[in-house]
C-alpha positions as CSV (number, residue, x, y, z in Angstrom):
1,X,144.2,105.8,66.1
2,X,143.4,102.3,67.1
3,X,145.0,102.9,70.5
4,X,142.7,105.9,71.1
5,X,139.6,103.9,70.2
6,X,140.7,101.1,72.4
7,X,141.3,103.6,75.3
8,X,137.8,105.0,74.9
9,X,136.2,101.6,74.9
10,X,138.0,100.6,78.1
11,X,137.1,103.9,79.7
12,X,133.4,103.3,78.8
13,X,133.4,99.8,80.1
14,X,135.1,100.9,83.3
15,X,132.6,103.7,83.7
16,X,129.6,101.3,83.3
17,X,131.1,98.8,85.8
18,X,131.7,101.5,88.4
19,X,128.2,102.8,87.9
20,X,126.8,99.3,88.4
21,X,128.9,98.6,91.5
22,X,127.8,102.0,93.0
23,X,124.2,101.3,92.3
24,X,124.2,97.8,93.8
25,X,126.1,99.0,96.9
26,X,123.7,102.0,97.4
27,X,120.7,99.7,97.3
28,X,122.1,97.3,99.9
29,X,123.5,99.8,102.4
30,X,120.4,102.0,102.7
31,X,118.2,101.0,105.6
32,X,115.1,103.0,106.5
33,X,114.6,103.9,110.2
34,X,111.1,102.3,110.4
35,X,110.1,99.6,108.0
36,X,106.5,98.4,108.0
37,X,106.5,94.6,108.0
38,X,103.8,92.1,107.2
39,X,103.3,89.1,109.5
40,X,99.7,88.3,108.5
41,X,98.5,84.8,109.4
42,X,102.0,83.9,110.7
43,X,102.5,81.5,113.6
44,X,104.8,83.4,115.9
45,X,104.3,81.8,119.3
46,X,107.0,82.9,121.8
47,X,108.5,85.3,119.2
48,X,110.7,88.1,120.6
49,X,109.9,91.6,119.1
50,X,111.1,93.5,122.3
51,X,112.5,97.0,121.8
52,X,111.7,97.1,118.1
53,X,110.2,99.8,116.0
54,X,107.4,98.1,114.2
55,X,105.4,101.2,113.2
56,X,102.6,100.5,110.8
57,X,103.4,96.8,110.6
58,X,100.6,94.2,110.2
59,X,100.0,91.1,112.3
60,X,96.5,90.5,111.0
61,X,95.2,87.1,112.2
62,X,98.7,86.1,113.4
63,X,99.2,83.7,116.3
64,X,101.4,85.7,118.7
65,X,100.6,83.8,121.9
66,X,103.3,84.4,124.6
67,X,105.3,86.7,122.3
68,X,107.4,89.5,123.7
69,X,106.7,93.1,122.4
70,X,107.9,94.9,125.6
71,X,109.1,98.4,125.0
72,X,108.4,98.3,121.3
73,X,106.9,101.0,119.1
74,X,103.7,99.6,117.8
75,X,102.1,102.8,116.6
76,X,99.5,102.2,113.8
77,X,100.1,98.4,113.9
78,X,97.3,96.1,112.9
79,X,96.6,93.3,115.3
80,X,93.2,92.6,113.7
81,X,91.9,89.2,114.9
82,X,95.4,88.4,116.2
83,X,95.9,86.0,119.1
84,X,98.0,87.9,121.7
85,X,97.1,85.6,124.6
86,X,99.7,85.9,127.4
87,X,101.8,88.3,125.3
88,X,104.1,90.8,126.9
89,X,103.1,94.3,125.8
90,X,104.7,96.1,128.8
91,X,105.7,99.7,128.0
92,X,104.6,99.5,124.4
93,X,103.2,102.4,122.3
94,X,100.1,101.0,120.7
95,X,98.8,104.5,119.7
96,X,96.3,104.3,116.8
97,X,96.8,100.5,116.6
98,X,94.0,98.2,115.3
99,X,93.1,95.7,118.0
100,X,89.7,94.9,116.6
101,X,88.7,91.2,117.3
102,X,92.1,90.6,118.9
103,X,92.5,88.2,121.8
104,X,94.5,89.9,124.6
105,X,93.5,87.3,127.2
106,X,96.1,87.4,130.0
107,X,98.2,89.9,128.1
108,X,100.5,92.2,130.1
109,X,99.8,95.8,129.1
110,X,101.6,97.3,132.1
111,X,102.4,101.0,131.3
112,X,101.3,100.6,127.6
113,X,99.9,103.6,125.7
114,X,96.9,102.7,123.7
115,X,95.8,106.2,122.8
116,X,93.4,106.3,119.9
117,X,93.5,102.5,119.3
118,X,90.5,100.7,117.8
119,X,89.7,97.8,120.1
120,X,86.1,97.0,119.3
121,X,85.4,93.3,119.9
122,X,88.8,92.9,121.5
123,X,88.9,90.4,124.5
124,X,90.9,91.5,127.5
125,X,89.9,88.7,130.0
126,X,92.6,88.5,132.7
127,X,94.8,91.2,131.2
128,X,97.2,93.2,133.3
129,X,96.6,96.9,132.7
130,X,98.4,98.6,135.6
131,X,99.4,102.1,134.4
132,X,98.0,101.6,130.8
133,X,96.6,104.6,129.0
134,X,93.3,104.0,127.2
135,X,92.6,107.6,126.1
136,X,90.2,107.7,123.2
137,X,90.2,103.9,122.8
138,X,87.1,102.5,121.2
139,X,85.9,99.6,123.4
140,X,82.7,97.6,123.8
141,X,80.9,98.7,127.0
142,X,81.1,95.2,128.5
143,X,84.9,95.1,128.0
144,X,85.3,98.6,129.4
145,X,83.4,97.4,132.5
146,X,85.7,94.4,132.9
147,X,88.8,96.6,132.6
148,X,87.5,99.1,135.2
149,X,87.5,96.2,137.7
150,X,91.2,95.8,137.1
151,X,92.3,99.4,136.4
152,X,94.9,101.0,138.6
153,X,98.0,103.1,138.3
154,X,99.2,106.0,136.3
155,X,101.0,105.8,133.0
156,X,104.6,107.0,133.4
157,X,104.8,108.3,129.8
158,X,101.5,110.3,129.6
159,X,101.0,110.9,133.3
160,X,97.3,109.8,132.9
161,X,95.5,107.6,135.4
162,X,94.3,104.3,134.0
163,X,90.9,104.6,135.6
164,X,90.4,108.1,134.2
165,X,91.3,107.0,130.7
166,X,88.7,104.2,130.8
167,X,86.0,106.6,132.3
168,X,85.6,104.3,135.3
169,X,82.9,105.3,137.8
């Protein structure tokens, strides 16, 4: 009888250990396809985020000067009051992003899609916007006027003319 009790105890211990190993392994091997990250107030000068899926991430008040976001998915990302001076945003999807109070001075937005982005108080001085799509983007009238002086090209993803999306005269 002692042998049976001993076998049951060992079987129970082995069962608990296997369950623990399985649980730990399952937690470390599962990786979601798009993970919203927070980089708020970070200093990320010259950082490389190219080709990444950063959907719904937050870069509020981050210093992203000269950073590379080319060909990244930035849908729903918050760049509220971020410094994106001279950042590479070529071919990015900034749909529904928050760019309010962001500094996009000398940023390269070639072929970017900004559809539905909120860019009130954003600064675009010297930005490159060839082929960018500004459909339904909320801009200040003075910034819209500045952008119309630079606007040219057609967005390869949406097929929309940059000047048309900015309602340029």
